[in-house]
NUTORVEX-91644 format. One record per residue (C-alpha): residue in three letters; z, y, x. Coordinates in steps of 0.001 Angstrom, whole numbers, plus 500000, padded with zeros to 6 digits. Example, Ala and Ser with C-alpha at 12.3 -4.5 7.8 and 13.67 -1.06 7.14 Angstrom:
ALA507800495500512300/SER507140498940513670/
This chain:
UNK370952126889534551/UNK372919129925535672/UNK376044129206537659/UNK379262129130535681/UNK382652129203537323/UNK386016127691536459/UNK389410128650537830/UNK392341126307538424/UNK395874127561539109/UNK398833125403540168/UNK402162127246540228/UNK405051125365541786/UNK408440126289543170/UNK407147126426546756/UNK403452127309546505/UNK400961128877544118/UNK397437127509544550/UNK394092128774543273/UNK390772126907543238/UNK387393128141542018/UNK384676125602541166/UNK381172125946539735/UNK379378123985537017/UNK378181121490539666/UNK381805120670540565/UNK381396122333543959/UNK384637123866545227/UNK383764127465546045/UNK387100128516547492/UNK390800127751547558/UNK393890129859548099/UNK397412128777549059/UNK400250131276548540/UNK403999130869549007/UNK405660131351545638/UNK408855132653547213/UNK410809132331543972/UNK408586134969542327/UNK405785133187540427/UNK404595136317538609/UNK404135138117541915/UNK402350135157543526/UNK400011134756540532/UNK399114138452540650/UNK398629138259544408/UNK396227135343544047/UNK394304137035541259/UNK394023140214543330/UNK392666138268546313/UNK390128136389544197/UNK389154139600542380/UNK388103141173545672/UNK385879138189546507/UNK384755136839543144/UNK385447139529540566/UNK381714139765539844/UNK381339136072538960/UNK381363134830535337/UNK384500132740534773/UNK383922130428531805/UNK387281128707531779/UNK390754128615533329/UNK393265125784533655/UNK396886125933534770/UNK399320123272535932/UNK402565122977537885/UNK406173123640536975/UNK405299127215535904/UNK402078126272534087/UNK403197127830530786/UNK404004131117532490/UNK400720131105534398/UNK398809130197531245/UNK400219133173529353/UNK399610135605532193/UNK395985134686532969/UNK394864133503529541/UNK394426129782530198/UNK392099127597528152/UNK393866124419529324/UNK397536123937530276/UNK398233120453531662/UNK401067118628533422/UNK400906117796537120/UNK400323114068536608/UNK397111114673534676/UNK395881117405537028/UNK396505115400540206/UNK394894112276538752/UNK391766114186537658/UNK391443115804541094/UNK391860112511542957/UNK389263110798540760/UNK386864113672541373/UNK387179113569545169/UNK387911109846545684/UNK386334108030542684/UNK387679104569543607/UNK391315105700543875/UNK393867103233542480/UNK397127104703543800/UNK398098108332544365/UNK401030109244546586/UNK401886112924546186/UNK404602114861547975/UNK404801118583547455/UNK407159121340548389/UNK409919120495545928/UNK409132117142544299/UNK407198113930544742/UNK405313111568542489/UNK403344108328542414/UNK400441107687540027/UNK398858104308539342/UNK395327104190537919/UNK393106101455536567/UNK389472102010535637/UNK389973105747536006/UNK392949105864533614/UNK396610106557534469/UNK398570103410533652/UNK401905104241535294/UNK403633107049537152/UNK407007108219538395/UNK408356111576539499/UNK411327112618541584/UNK412492116187540958/UNK416164115598541728/UNK416493114769545439/UNK414972117068548088/UNK414766114347550746/UNK411185113937551871/UNK409800117043550202/UNK407984119808552015/UNK410898122233551773/UNK413261119693553372/UNK410825119062556238/UNK410370122826556685/UNK414134123222556986/UNK414445120452559572/UNK411562121839561609/UNK413200125277561615/UNK416566123789562585/UNK414945121980565534/UNK412933125120566401/UNK409642123247566035/UNK406578124526564204/UNK406074122613560948/UNK402428122191561979/UNK403564120209565034/UNK406532118436563445/UNK404684115231562558/UNK402997114918565944/UNK406415114563567594/UNK406946111348565618/UNK403789109840567114/UNK405267110259570614/UNK408365108202569811/UNK409148105337572198/UNK412421104095570706/UNK412667104960566997/UNK416156105344565583/UNK417218104621562029/UNK418064107687559962/UNK419788107592556566/UNK417136108882554204/UNK418469108372550673/UNK419901111881550516/UNK418825115163552114/UNK422412115997553084/UNK423049112580554664/UNK419681112646556432/UNK420433115983558068/UNK423947114875559049/UNK422575111662560551/UNK419938113588562510/UNK422614115847563981/UNK424727112823564889/UNK421761111171566639/UNK421107114375568573/UNK424729114449569703/UNK424507110855570941/UNK421532111700573151/UNK418487110401571289/UNK415247112257571929/UNK413777114666569379/UNK410648112499569147/UNK412662109382568259/UNK414794111276565735/UNK411789112805563976/UNK410054109459563840/UNK413223107902562401/UNK413345110666559807/UNK409712110072558781/UNK410367106342558377/UNK413564107019556400/UNK411825109381554002/UNK409011106901553412/UNK411572104128552747/UNK413293106419550257/UNK410003107224548500/UNK408923103592548239/UNK412315102276547121/UNK412728104944544438/UNK409332106003543109/UNK407286102923543963/UNK409874100309543009/UNK408276097665540797/UNK404802099185541167/UNK401851097383542713/UNK400236099696545248/UNK396553098842545467/UNK393690100274547508/UNK392293102848547512/UNK395518104757548261/UNK395223108554548291/UNK397919110748549827/UNK397968114357548641/UNK400265117349548507/UNK401286119620551355/UNK403215116857553176/UNK399926114937553642/UNK399349117281556595/UNK402341115696558371/UNK400821112984560581/UNK404262111459561166/UNK404746110821557436/UNK401177109525557105/UNK401708107086559992/UNK405045105897558534/UNK403406105257555141/UNK400573103279556727/UNK403018101120558686/UNK405218100496555636/UNK402309099691553299/UNK400010097992555783/UNK397216100112554335/UNK395081103015555459/UNK395648106196553473/UNK392865108485552342/UNK393632112191552760/UNK391310114278550540/UNK389729117408552013/UNK391645119598549559/UNK394883117588549742/UNK397080120704549623/UNK395624122197546400/UNK394812119088544374/UNK396743120278541337/UNK394596123411541174/UNK391433121332541687/UNK392416119155538735/UNK393237122184536564/UNK389811123700537312/UNK388071120410536488/UNK389979120144533212/UNK388975123703532311/UNK385333122860533019/UNK385580119673530946/UNK386860121623527934/UNK384829124819528219/UNK381368123652529333/UNK378888125198526930/UNK381465127529525407/UNK381680131307525843/UNK385067131610524147/UNK387349131556527182/UNK390801133108526832/UNK390661134339530436/UNK391978137904530639/UNK389951138768533736/UNK390869139316537361/UNK392005142848536567/UNK395220141418535135/UNK396481141551538732/UNK397259145221538104/UNK399076144589534818/UNK402854144979534667/UNK404373141631533699/UNK408089140949533484/UNK410192137971532446/UNK413700137897531044/UNK415892135415529220/UNK417898135785526038/UNK420455133411524537/UNK419958132461520901/UNK423260132136519057/UNK421673130804515860/UNK423200127340516318/UNK425349125288518678/UNK422387124590521017/UNK422652128134522420/UNK419065127877523722/UNK417974130025526640/UNK414758131665525443/UNK412323133027528027/UNK410498136243527143/UNK407311137353528898/UNK406519141025528577/UNK403216142769529316/UNK403449146525529825/UNK406761146479527952/UNK405470144395525025/UNK406523140783524330/UNK403501138462524552/UNK405174135039524645/UNK408448133200524276/UNK409523129626524872/UNK412596127527525613/UNK414006127120522104/UNK414379123649520605/UNK413702124533516972/UNK410735126902517221/UNK412603129870515782/UNK411392132099518617/UNK408348130430520140/UNK406954129636516681/UNK406756133264515520/UNK403340134744514830/UNK401825137555516882/UNK402368139889513919/UNK406058139038513822/UNK406333139475517583/UNK404599142848517424/UNK406817143998514577/UNK409937143436516637/UNK411391140764514332/UNK412200138580517328/UNK414383141012519165/UNK418132140540519437/
């Protein structure tokens, strides 16, 4: 059988991740890009990079996930658009088949997923509080003038851990500054922060949930050895860190694309050349009713190709013919 390839794209508020797999589920390559508040730019950047390396390969399917999965799906021509819970669960099951609990902490949110017999039975997400997320840890590392790559290792050197308030990002930072002013070492403060953030995660997301082995920790924060150590102490369990822990959403999206498109030649993928296409996004406010919905428009070379955000379907439900005719415009 000739090799067939499947692309997974995970677009979040902090990072945009690409993964390419083949029909044997081998991960060919991965790419991690900072979104920088410009998802269209980061998607095009990733496509341009992959085009240079893999533009000659036959892509049979594409899956997108993440907070900007709809946007990514429209831009690249996705065959599958799935939420993060599904994508992360599929990826974990692929790389760690006996997984029962998934702890995931990304750049801007965190989640816990409980599985039984390979099926998601429970989950919880936290998209409100920044405490414990990758962006919060990045900010603290920068404030302390420590490389984020070394931040967690400081916690392992702690001799006298201090207790840091971890239920709120603002309070946590204030408490860290107070502990610095009272003379505590950086190592003890960072260790206290790691323990506080783990307490916050377990008391909020994991409350009422039975965490069973095998426990997989994924997301960018899984690289922080201080957080990993704090989790293992709190749970009394060893965590499994998958090889592709930082791009698991994209791995899952690629696997889902393969699952749907195996044996099919009818992919919607627009090709890697879309990296050179002019895409723009803008919002309009519908005044058709009291909802005053904010409708997002995606334009390709000046032409509207998609809309969403309305509650009634007045805009997103229009046919391509109606969109092309200009009926939708204010």
